[in-house]
C-alpha positions in Angstrom: 85.4 -5.6 -19.1 84.4 -9.1 -20.9 81.6 -11.3 -19.7 82.7 -14.0 -17.2 80.7 -17.5 -17.5 81.3 -20.1 -14.9 79.9 -23.7 -14.8 80.0 -24.2 -10.8 78.2 -26.0 -7.9 77.6 -24.3 -4.8 79.7 -26.2 -2.4 83.0 -26.8 -4.5 85.9 -25.1 -2.9 87.6 -24.5 -6.3 84.5 -22.7 -7.6 84.5 -20.7 -4.5 88.2 -19.7 -5.1 87.7 -19.1 -8.7 85.0 -16.6 -7.9 86.9 -14.8 -5.5 89.9 -14.4 -7.7 87.9 -13.0 -10.3 86.1 -10.5 -7.9 89.9 -9.5 -6.6 90.7 -8.8 -10.0 87.4 -6.4 -10.6 84.9 -8.8 -12.2 81.6 -7.3 -11.0 79.1 -10.1 -12.3 79.6 -13.8 -13.2 77.2 -15.4 -15.2 77.3 -18.5 -12.6 75.7 -21.8 -14.5 75.1 -24.1 -11.3 75.1 -27.4 -12.5 74.0 -28.6 -8.9 70.7 -26.5 -9.4 70.5 -27.4 -13.0 71.8 -30.8 -14.0 71.0 -30.7 -17.6 74.0 -27.8 -17.8 76.3 -30.8 -17.2 76.0 -32.1 -20.6 76.4 -28.7 -22.0 79.4 -28.0 -19.9 81.1 -31.4 -21.0 80.3 -30.5 -24.9 81.5 -27.0 -24.6 84.8 -28.0 -22.8 85.4 -31.4 -23.0 85.9 -31.5 -19.3 83.8 -33.3 -16.4 84.7 -31.1 -13.5 83.8 -27.9 -12.1 84.5 -25.0 -12.4 84.5 -24.6 -16.0 85.5 -21.0 -16.5 85.0 -18.7 -19.8 86.1 -14.8 -20.4 84.4 -13.7 -23.2 84.7 -16.6 -25.8 87.8 -17.8 -24.4 87.6 -21.3 -22.6 90.0 -20.6 -19.6 89.4 -24.0 -17.7 89.3 -24.5 -14.2 90.3 -23.0 -11.0 94.1 -23.8 -11.2 94.3 -22.7 -14.7 92.6 -19.3 -13.7 95.1 -19.0 -11.0 98.1 -20.0 -13.3 96.9 -17.2 -16.0 96.8 -14.9 -12.9 100.4 -15.6 -12.0 101.7 -15.0 -15.5 100.1 -11.8 -15.7 97.6 -12.5 -18.3 94.3 -12.7 -16.4 93.5 -9.0 -16.0 94.6 -8.1 -19.7 92.2 -11.1 -20.6 89.4 -9.6 -18.7 90.0 -6.1 -20.3 89.8 -7.7 -23.7 93.2 -7.3 -24.8 94.6 -10.6 -23.5 95.8 -14.1 -24.9 
């Protein structure tokens, strides 16, 4: 399974939903980069993604986007293959 990294905050409902979906799809560990605890990571997130909102999710080297993007990927049947390393 590919590594999953997520920029998030503790109270963000979209972050919570994205983490839940990833766990439902078999992800045991998420490298959770909490920008509410480490504000300096916000600049890194913006530089890496061009986006200002959380969550920002990476599966392996692929920037998936936010929660809506992750859910759309799952609906298309592309999330599990991407997690397995054979996806998009």
